[in-house]
C-alpha positions as a LaTeX table, in Angstrom:
\begin{tabular}{lrrr}
\hline
Residue & $x$ (\AA) & $y$ (\AA) & $z$ (\AA) \\
\hline
Unk1 & $-17.07$ & $-2.78$ & $-48.52$ \\
Unk2 & $-14.22$ & $-1.09$ & $-46.68$ \\
Unk3 & $-15.37$ & 2.47 & $-47.36$ \\
Unk4 & $-17.16$ & 4.58 & $-44.74$ \\
Unk5 & $-18.58$ & 7.94 & $-45.86$ \\
Unk6 & $-18.06$ & 10.94 & $-43.60$ \\
Unk7 & $-20.61$ & 13.34 & $-42.10$ \\
Unk8 & $-23.82$ & 13.57 & $-44.18$ \\
Unk9 & $-22.59$ & 11.62 & $-47.19$ \\
Unk10 & $-24.23$ & 8.45 & $-48.50$ \\
Unk11 & $-22.94$ & 5.68 & $-50.82$ \\
Unk12 & $-25.61$ & 4.60 & $-53.32$ \\
Unk13 & $-25.51$ & 1.75 & $-55.84$ \\
Unk14 & $-27.56$ & 2.79 & $-58.90$ \\
Unk15 & $-30.30$ & 0.33 & $-59.88$ \\
Unk16 & $-30.43$ & $-0.45$ & $-63.58$ \\
Unk17 & $-33.61$ & 0.27 & $-65.51$ \\
Unk18 & $-35.49$ & $-2.34$ & $-67.53$ \\
Unk19 & $-33.97$ & $-3.05$ & $-70.94$ \\
Unk20 & $-37.38$ & $-3.54$ & $-72.56$ \\
Unk21 & $-40.36$ & $-1.24$ & $-72.75$ \\
Unk22 & $-43.87$ & $-2.39$ & $-71.86$ \\
Unk23 & $-44.45$ & $-3.04$ & $-75.57$ \\
Unk24 & $-41.40$ & $-5.34$ & $-75.80$ \\
Unk25 & $-39.02$ & $-2.92$ & $-77.54$ \\
Unk26 & $-35.40$ & $-3.43$ & $-76.45$ \\
Unk27 & $-33.64$ & $-0.20$ & $-75.48$ \\
Unk28 & $-29.94$ & $-0.01$ & $-76.52$ \\
Unk29 & $-27.32$ & 1.16 & $-73.98$ \\
Unk30 & $-26.76$ & 4.41 & $-75.89$ \\
Unk31 & $-30.42$ & 5.42 & $-75.54$ \\
Unk32 & $-30.78$ & 4.61 & $-71.84$ \\
Unk33 & $-31.12$ & 7.43 & $-69.35$ \\
Unk34 & $-29.03$ & 7.66 & $-66.20$ \\
Unk35 & $-30.70$ & 5.76 & $-63.35$ \\
Unk36 & $-32.43$ & 7.83 & $-60.68$ \\
Unk37 & $-33.04$ & 5.02 & $-58.20$ \\
Unk38 & $-30.52$ & 3.26 & $-56.06$ \\
Unk39 & $-29.84$ & 1.21 & $-52.97$ \\
Unk40 & $-28.05$ & 2.78 & $-50.00$ \\
Unk41 & $-24.91$ & 0.78 & $-49.18$ \\
Unk42 & $-23.36$ & 2.98 & $-46.46$ \\
Unk43 & $-24.15$ & 6.18 & $-44.57$ \\
Unk44 & $-22.07$ & 8.65 & $-42.60$ \\
Unk45 & $-22.52$ & 9.54 & $-38.93$ \\
Unk46 & $-24.59$ & 12.64 & $-39.64$ \\
Unk47 & $-24.38$ & 16.35 & $-40.28$ \\
Unk48 & $-22.78$ & 18.60 & $-37.68$ \\
Unk49 & $-24.85$ & 21.67 & $-36.85$ \\
Unk50 & $-23.65$ & 25.17 & $-35.92$ \\
Unk51 & $-23.89$ & 24.24 & $-32.24$ \\
Unk52 & $-21.55$ & 21.26 & $-32.77$ \\
Unk53 & $-24.18$ & 18.55 & $-32.28$ \\
Unk54 & $-24.41$ & 15.71 & $-34.78$ \\
Unk55 & $-27.82$ & 15.22 & $-36.41$ \\
Unk56 & $-28.48$ & 11.62 & $-37.51$ \\
Unk57 & $-29.38$ & 10.93 & $-41.15$ \\
Unk58 & $-32.91$ & 9.95 & $-42.22$ \\
Unk59 & $-31.74$ & 7.24 & $-44.64$ \\
Unk60 & $-30.18$ & 3.97 & $-43.53$ \\
Unk61 & $-28.29$ & 1.12 & $-45.14$ \\
Unk62 & $-30.55$ & $-0.97$ & $-47.39$ \\
Unk63 & $-33.05$ & 1.81 & $-48.24$ \\
Unk64 & $-34.15$ & 2.16 & $-51.86$ \\
Unk65 & $-33.94$ & 5.87 & $-52.70$ \\
Unk66 & $-34.82$ & 8.31 & $-55.47$ \\
Unk67 & $-32.23$ & 10.97 & $-56.34$ \\
Unk68 & $-31.63$ & 13.63 & $-58.97$ \\
Unk69 & $-30.38$ & 12.58 & $-62.40$ \\
Unk70 & $-27.03$ & 14.39 & $-62.06$ \\
Unk71 & $-26.60$ & 14.02 & $-58.28$ \\
Unk72 & $-23.48$ & 12.72 & $-56.59$ \\
Unk73 & $-19.97$ & 11.83 & $-57.66$ \\
Unk74 & $-19.45$ & 8.60 & $-59.56$ \\
Unk75 & $-16.67$ & 6.37 & $-58.20$ \\
Unk76 & $-15.53$ & 2.75 & $-58.58$ \\
Unk77 & $-15.52$ & 0.75 & $-55.33$ \\
Unk78 & $-14.77$ & $-2.98$ & $-55.29$ \\
Unk79 & $-15.05$ & $-2.99$ & $-59.11$ \\
Unk80 & $-18.62$ & $-1.59$ & $-59.06$ \\
Unk81 & $-19.84$ & 1.84 & $-60.08$ \\
Unk82 & $-21.20$ & 3.73 & $-57.05$ \\
Unk83 & $-22.38$ & 7.26 & $-56.28$ \\
Unk84 & $-21.30$ & 9.29 & $-53.27$ \\
Unk85 & $-23.74$ & 12.09 & $-52.51$ \\
Unk86 & $-24.97$ & 14.26 & $-49.68$ \\
Unk87 & $-28.21$ & 13.23 & $-48.01$ \\
Unk88 & $-29.76$ & 16.48 & $-49.25$ \\
Unk89 & $-29.36$ & 15.21 & $-52.86$ \\
Unk90 & $-31.75$ & 12.34 & $-52.07$ \\
Unk91 & $-35.38$ & 13.20 & $-52.84$ \\
Unk92 & $-37.01$ & 10.36 & $-50.91$ \\
Unk93 & $-37.12$ & 6.74 & $-49.83$ \\
Unk94 & $-39.17$ & 4.33 & $-51.97$ \\
\hline
\end{tabular}
């Protein structure tokens, strides 16, 4: 990927949910919820504080993360749907 996020931004590839329930019922695309888990593909250098120092991010490339349902901005990179969000939108690393 030839995209590098700036500052405290992170590029996340959403992970698709299972298409079947535990009971074997197939969920159609129209009934699926937006994914809330993803894999970090790229991270920025870090957030710049009031004193001018750069604080490194807690997430790194390859981390599996949990984020809010409506977090980030959806973009197409290399033909894939990705999310660009601030690190503060990420709730935690799985």
